[in-house]
N, C-alpha and C positions, 0 to 999 in steps of 0.2 A: 463732383468732388468738390468739398468745401474749400480745401487748401491745395494749392498746387504745389508739387515737389519743386524745391529749388534746383536750379540747374546743376549747381555743384553736387548736391546730394544725389540727384539722378545720375550725373556723370560718374561719381565715385562709386555708386552702388552697382550700376550696369558694368562698369570696368572691373570691379571686384568679382561680381557674379560670372562674367565671362571667363575669368582665370580660376575661380574657385566656386564652381556650381554647388559644391557639397557644403559650403560654409553654413553654420548655424546662425540663426537670428541673433543669439548671444554674441558670437564672434563678429558678425557684421556690425552689431551696435559698438563693439569694442574698437574695431578698425575704423569705423566712420566717426566715432566720438559722439555718438547720439544715444538716446535712450532705447531700450528694447522696444517699448511702445511705438516709437517713431519708426524703427525698422520694420515692425509688423504692419504699420500703416502704410509705409512706402512700398513694401512687398505686395500688399493687397492692391494698392493703386496700379503698380506695374502689371499685376495679373489682370486686373479689370481692363486695363488699356491693351491687353494682348502683347505686352512687351516681354513677359517671361511666363513659363509654365512651372508650376510646382509639382514635382513628382516625388512619390514615396520611394525610398531606397528599398529595393526588393531584398537585399540580404541584411538589412539592419534589423537588430533586435528591438530598436526603439521604434514605435509606430509613428512618433513625431519627427522622424528624420526625413528631410526633404532634400532634393536636389533642385536648384533653381536654374532653369535652362532658359537662355535667351531664345526667343523666337526669331524668325527672319525680320519681323517688324522690329523686334527689340534690337537686333544687330544694326539695322538702319537708324534707329533712335540712338544707339550708342555712338555711331559715326557722327550723327548731327550734334549730339551734346558734346562730344569730344571737340568738334570743330568750334562750337561756341565757347567752350571753355578755353581752348587755345587762343582764340581771338581776344577774349577778355584778359588772359594772362599776358599777351603780347602788349595790350594797351596799358595794363598795370606796369609792365617793364618799361615801356616808352615814357610813361609818366615819371617813374622812378629815376630813369636815366636823366631826364630834364631836371628833376630836383637835385640830383647829385651834381650836375653841371652848375646849377644856380648856386648851391652851397659852396662848391669848389671855387667859383668866381668870387663869392663873398669873402671866403677865407683869404684868398689871394689879395683882395682889395684891402682887407684889414691889416695884412702884413703881420710879421712876427711880433712887432713892438706893440700892437694894438690888441693882441690876444691876451686873455687872462688865464 
């Protein structure tokens, strides 16, 4: 595969598919904020890796309607990327808390008479 899926896209896609296996590629593109082509590429990559299976809806009038079902390997991957996503968000939070503390100290140091 020429391009690796970003952790965030993989996390968001697997999470959404776990809750909405009948989501269309168009709705996935809208929810994820990416192009339809990117969704198609990502879904193919997940199928190729054995993380999801695409199944036709049996009762669908549209032959292009699929259900994207996470495989056991896909569930493991979802847990792994969720953990990595959580670690990254906690690190971002910690950095933000430190920046807020630094800015708060700076504002206190300046005092009301030195602010404009």
